[in-house]
C-alpha positions as CSV (number, residue, x, y, z in Angstrom):
1,M,0.9,17.3,-12.4
2,T,2.1,18.6,-9.0
3,R,1.5,16.3,-6.1
4,P,2.1,16.9,-2.4
5,V,4.9,14.9,-0.8
6,R,3.3,12.5,1.6
7,I,4.5,10.3,4.4
8,G,3.2,6.9,5.3
9,V,4.1,4.3,7.9
10,Q,3.7,0.5,7.9
11,L,2.7,-1.1,11.1
12,Q,3.5,-4.8,10.7
13,P,0.8,-6.8,12.5
14,Q,3.2,-9.4,13.8
15,H,4.5,-10.4,17.2
16,A,2.1,-8.2,19.1
17,P,0.6,-10.4,21.9
18,E,-2.5,-8.2,22.0
19,Y,-4.2,-5.9,19.5
20,T,-4.1,-2.9,21.8
21,L,-0.4,-2.4,20.9
22,I,-1.3,-1.9,17.3
23,R,-4.3,0.2,18.0
24,D,-2.2,2.6,20.1
25,A,0.5,2.7,17.4
26,V,-2.1,3.8,14.9
27,L,-3.2,6.7,17.1
28,R,0.4,7.7,17.7
29,A,1.1,7.7,14.0
30,E,-1.8,9.9,13.3
31,D,-0.8,12.3,16.0
32,I,2.8,12.5,14.7
33,G,1.5,13.6,11.3
34,A,1.5,10.6,9.0
35,D,-0.6,10.9,5.9
36,I,-1.1,7.2,5.5
37,V,-1.0,4.2,7.9
38,F,-0.4,0.8,6.2
39,N,-0.4,-2.7,7.6
40,W,0.4,-5.8,5.5
41,D,-1.6,-8.8,4.3
42,H,0.1,-11.9,5.6
43,F,-1.0,-14.7,7.9
44,Y,2.3,-15.4,9.7
45,P,5.2,-13.2,10.7
46,L,7.8,-12.6,8.0
47,Y,10.8,-12.5,10.4
48,G,11.5,-13.5,14.0
49,D,9.4,-16.4,15.2
50,Q,7.5,-17.4,12.0
51,D,4.8,-19.1,14.1
52,G,4.6,-16.1,16.4
53,A,1.6,-13.8,17.1
54,H,-0.1,-12.3,14.0
55,F,-3.3,-10.6,13.1
56,E,-5.4,-10.5,9.9
57,C,-5.2,-7.5,7.6
58,W,-8.7,-6.5,6.4
59,T,-10.6,-6.9,9.6
60,M,-7.9,-4.7,11.1
61,L,-8.4,-2.0,8.4
62,G,-12.1,-1.9,9.3
63,A,-11.1,-1.1,12.9
64,W,-8.7,1.5,11.8
65,A,-11.4,3.1,9.7
66,E,-13.4,3.7,12.8
67,Q,-10.5,4.6,15.0
68,T,-8.8,7.2,12.9
69,E,-10.0,10.6,11.7
70,R,-7.6,11.9,9.1
71,V,-5.1,9.4,7.8
72,E,-5.6,7.3,4.8
73,I,-5.3,3.6,5.5
74,G,-4.5,0.5,3.5
75,A,-2.4,-2.7,3.1
76,L,1.1,-2.6,1.7
77,V,0.1,-4.8,0.1
78,S,-2.9,-7.2,0.0
79,G,-2.2,-10.7,-1.5
80,G,-3.7,-10.8,-4.9
81,G,-4.8,-14.4,-4.7
82,Y,-5.9,-14.6,-1.0
83,R,-9.6,-13.6,-1.6
84,N,-12.2,-13.8,-4.2
85,P,-11.7,-10.5,-6.1
86,D,-15.4,-9.6,-6.2
87,L,-15.5,-10.1,-2.4
88,L,-12.3,-8.0,-2.0
89,A,-13.8,-5.2,-4.0
90,D,-16.9,-5.3,-1.7
91,M,-14.6,-5.3,1.4
92,A,-12.7,-2.3,0.1
93,R,-15.9,-0.4,-0.7
94,T,-17.2,-1.1,2.8
95,V,-14.0,0.1,4.5
96,D,-14.1,3.1,2.2
97,H,-17.5,4.0,3.6
98,I,-16.5,3.3,7.2
99,S,-13.5,5.6,6.8
100,R,-15.4,8.2,4.9
101,G,-13.2,7.9,1.8
102,R,-9.8,7.2,3.2
103,L,-9.0,3.7,2.0
104,I,-6.2,2.9,-0.4
105,L,-6.5,-0.6,-2.0
106,G,-2.9,-1.9,-2.1
107,I,-2.5,-5.2,-4.0
108,G,0.3,-7.4,-5.3
109,G,0.9,-10.8,-6.8
110,G,1.8,-12.5,-3.5
111,W,5.1,-14.3,-2.7
112,F,5.2,-15.8,0.8
113,Q,4.7,-19.5,0.2
114,K,3.8,-20.3,3.9
115,D,0.7,-18.2,3.6
116,Y,-0.5,-20.2,0.6
117,D,0.4,-23.6,2.0
118,R,-1.1,-23.2,5.4
119,Y,-4.3,-21.5,4.2
120,G,-4.9,-23.8,1.3
121,Y,-4.2,-21.5,-1.6
122,E,-2.4,-22.7,-4.7
123,F,1.1,-21.2,-4.7
124,G,1.8,-21.8,-8.4
125,T,4.6,-19.8,-10.0
126,A,5.5,-16.2,-10.1
127,G,4.0,-16.1,-13.6
128,S,0.7,-17.8,-12.6
129,R,0.3,-15.5,-9.6
130,L,0.7,-12.4,-11.8
131,R,-1.7,-13.8,-14.4
132,L,-4.2,-14.2,-11.6
133,L,-3.5,-10.7,-10.3
134,G,-4.3,-9.3,-13.8
135,E,-7.6,-11.2,-13.9
136,N,-8.5,-10.2,-10.4
137,L,-7.8,-6.5,-11.0
138,A,-10.2,-6.5,-13.9
139,R,-12.8,-8.1,-11.8
140,I,-12.2,-5.7,-8.9
141,R,-12.6,-2.7,-11.3
142,T,-15.9,-4.2,-12.6
143,R,-17.3,-5.0,-9.2
144,L,-16.5,-1.6,-7.8
145,G,-18.6,-0.1,-10.6
146,E,-21.6,-2.3,-9.7
147,L,-21.8,-2.1,-5.9
148,N,-24.7,-0.3,-4.3
149,P,-24.0,2.0,-2.6
150,A,-21.1,2.9,-4.7
151,P,-17.7,3.8,-3.1
152,T,-17.4,7.3,-1.8
153,R,-14.6,8.0,-4.3
154,N,-12.6,6.3,-7.0
155,I,-10.7,4.1,-4.5
156,P,-7.0,4.5,-5.2
157,I,-5.3,1.3,-6.3
158,L,-1.7,0.8,-5.1
159,I,0.3,-1.9,-6.9
160,G,3.5,-3.0,-5.4
161,G,6.4,-4.7,-7.2
162,G,8.9,-4.1,-10.0
163,G,8.7,-6.9,-12.5
164,E,9.2,-5.0,-15.8
165,R,7.2,-7.2,-18.2
166,K,4.1,-8.0,-16.1
167,T,3.9,-6.1,-12.8
168,L,4.6,-2.7,-14.4
169,R,2.3,-3.5,-17.3
170,L,-0.5,-4.1,-14.7
171,A,0.5,-0.9,-12.9
172,A,0.2,1.1,-16.1
173,E,-3.3,-0.1,-16.6
174,Y,-4.7,-0.2,-13.1
175,A,-2.6,1.7,-10.6
176,D,-3.0,5.1,-9.1
177,I,0.1,4.5,-6.9
178,W,3.1,2.3,-7.8
179,H,5.2,1.2,-4.9
180,S,8.7,0.3,-5.8
181,F,11.2,-1.7,-3.7
182,A,14.1,-0.5,-5.9
183,D,17.1,1.7,-5.1
184,L,17.4,5.1,-6.7
185,D,19.2,4.0,-9.9
186,A,16.8,1.0,-10.5
187,L,13.8,3.2,-9.6
188,Q,14.7,5.6,-12.4
189,H,15.0,2.8,-14.9
190,K,11.8,1.1,-13.8
191,S,9.9,4.4,-13.8
192,Q,10.8,4.8,-17.5
193,V,9.6,1.2,-18.2
194,L,6.3,2.1,-16.5
195,A,6.1,5.2,-18.6
196,D,6.6,3.1,-21.7
197,H,3.8,0.7,-20.6
198,C,1.6,3.7,-20.0
199,A,2.2,5.0,-23.5
200,A,1.3,1.5,-24.9
201,V,-2.1,1.5,-23.1
202,G,-2.8,5.2,-23.7
203,R,-2.4,6.5,-20.2
204,D,-0.4,9.4,-18.9
205,A,2.3,8.1,-16.6
206,L,2.1,11.3,-14.5
207,H,-1.2,10.0,-13.2
208,I,0.5,7.3,-11.3
209,E,2.1,8.3,-8.0
210,R,5.6,6.9,-7.3
211,S,6.1,5.4,-3.8
212,V,9.1,4.0,-2.0
213,A,10.2,3.1,1.5
214,W,11.6,6.0,3.5
215,P,15.3,6.2,2.6
216,G,16.4,8.7,5.3
217,A,16.5,12.5,5.3
218,E,19.9,12.6,3.7
219,T,18.8,11.0,0.4
220,A,15.0,11.6,0.2
221,A,15.4,14.7,-1.9
222,A,17.1,12.7,-4.7
223,F,14.1,10.4,-4.8
224,V,11.8,13.4,-5.0
225,D,13.9,14.6,-8.0
226,A,13.2,11.1,-9.5
227,G,9.5,11.6,-9.2
228,V,8.7,10.0,-5.8
229,T,6.0,11.8,-3.7
230,L,5.1,9.0,-1.2
231,F,7.6,7.7,1.4
232,T,6.7,5.0,3.9
233,A,8.6,4.5,7.1
234,H,8.6,1.1,8.7
235,A,7.9,0.6,12.4
236,G,8.3,-3.1,13.0
237,G,6.4,-4.7,15.8
238,P,5.4,-5.2,18.5
239,E,7.2,-2.2,20.0
240,Y,6.2,0.0,17.0
241,D,9.1,2.5,17.2
242,L,7.8,5.5,15.3
243,G,11.2,7.4,15.2
244,A,11.6,7.0,11.5
245,L,8.1,8.3,10.9
246,A,8.8,11.3,13.0
247,E,12.0,12.0,11.1
248,A,10.2,11.7,7.8
249,V,7.4,14.0,8.9
250,R,9.9,16.6,10.1
251,W,11.7,16.4,6.8
252,R,8.4,16.8,4.9
253,D,7.3,19.8,6.9
254,D,10.7,21.4,6.6
255,H,11.0,21.0,2.8
256,F,7.3,20.8,1.6
257,P,5.1,22.7,4.1
258,Q,1.5,22.1,3.1
259,P,-1.8,21.2,4.6
260,L,-2.2,17.5,5.2
261,A,-4.5,16.0,2.5
262,G,-5.4,12.6,1.1
263,L,-5.2,11.6,-2.5
264,A,-8.4,12.8,-4.1
């Protein structure tokens, strides 16, 4: 399977004193040539003043769906235990319709304890959060098949994480995109683990897109050789410096000239 090389950017919804800063950054990212614009699903900043300004993920995605014209949008990633999974499926279907089929449903097991403690969720253990993620993914899949009107497309599921026994097993069963936080050597190992899990569940591992953070123009080609076709630059906040995105887009256009297109 041949995939286009795509470039995303993550706009972290933290420390922006007003939403207009984020809104303007989304427009700039689309104009620069990003294929995907991600936010993240936390309730407090992850660095800097941890009680600083912060905005919620999914209501923001609804606004982005109306605001943008071409880019895909999604969370990198949504906390798997933060919402009733049937409700999350309905939210995703709704944003899918608003965006005319441009939503990616990114989801993970969750890890930031402050989110859980302050919002009244049970933090549990890494194992219990991954068990819940597996249960919720099954419910999301079922609910997406029952909603009326149905989603405009098979909404791509992005699963983030690298745990070899549980997370990659869930990715093998449910993911259309697997986002890894590993370096190149670890990525190659974990990609083989994912392929083994895919074989165990009867799925072609080539059907799962490999995704990583933008490593820089000097080393990106090595990740492509390892099977990566989605790179996401980070823009911080609230200044939203899109220099890394611009570099990644130039690299993409120099090495893989192609029409911009979403994941069908």
